[in-house]
C-alpha angles and dihedrals in degrees: 000000000000135000093278089053089051092045090060094048094047096045094051089049090047090053087059104041097032103038089155091064116019117027129154089247093071139065136266143202122209125199107194126188119194106207094190091055095030088228134135128202137162135222121214111214095156121146113262129212117263114258088241093057115118135184087263096056094106098038122104126230090280095051095255125129112268120241110265099248092040088059095043103049111079129013103311096088096044115119129191106285119238107175098090092047091048095050092048097043095047093043090052092051101037110009126100109193126075112277094231092052089059095052092048099084093056093043092052091047091048090051099043096034137242132234114259108244121232090247094054092044091053092049093049090053093045094047095039098121093051096044093051090063088077118064095213093047091049093051092045102043101036133059127240091274091053095254120139116258112265125226110275094031111136108239124196126196111187091169091058090047089053093049088053093047088053092048090047091054102037106023129230092313088077089065094051101044138019130034094335094052091043087052094050092048093047091051092051099045094043098046107141114252096353112048120182134216103234112140141192091251089055090058096039092052098045114125136181117235124212109214138182113259119247113240134190128187117239123176092328095317130106111229108199135183147132117323131199130001077042117062092202104097095036092052093042092049091051094049092050091045090057094045095047085075092066134061097239093162090058092050091050132211097284096055114104089217090064090056095044089055094047089047093050093046090052091046095052093043090050091050091054091043090059096043105040112010094051 
């Protein structure tokens, strides 16, 4: 296969073995370079706000901003997920291998089990109190005695395998309508203590957007990446634009001035990111 085929296979495996970072319930950006055409493009699969979201969504009963984790845990912070649609749409346009074949590795791994990584084990332990608030998470990430799973534990996820089987047979539409979509919406809207406003129309109407990359010149090179709604390429371009005024190479990687300049460039770019890009 090609890079797009690999992306689908890798992303679905990551959704299983790195649930803390990369699940099917989130969003994705894709920067794609076609070497044959010498053309770069990007695909925006970022989560979108539910249509029922209002400016008051993250205010408490007294009209004050909620604390970060109070807003995050539960359904309130859940946006319309874009990853599955991005995988399917881009694969249909640019992939070469059959869609079901690409989901099979993750499906097999979910059925047979995978070894919990040290990083995942440490995060389960660190986030234990929050994870235990959800019955499914508690059952999945903790043993029968209530202890967090240790690194090396073989963990099976038959529900994830079944989801992938459904997607393999019915395509991405099965994620955005029908029983899977109904289950997602029900879970979000009935989240205990912090329900969200995601709806079936949100899922049904979700679309991927192809966008021009954002590029910045740096010492004779074009540095390109994902533009808004990502701040990545904008911030990187700004940092490099600042640093191009200094001879970083002459200073060298062990010079404290090199790191001060890089740190200052990052700080300024992040300040603008928060004020203007957001």
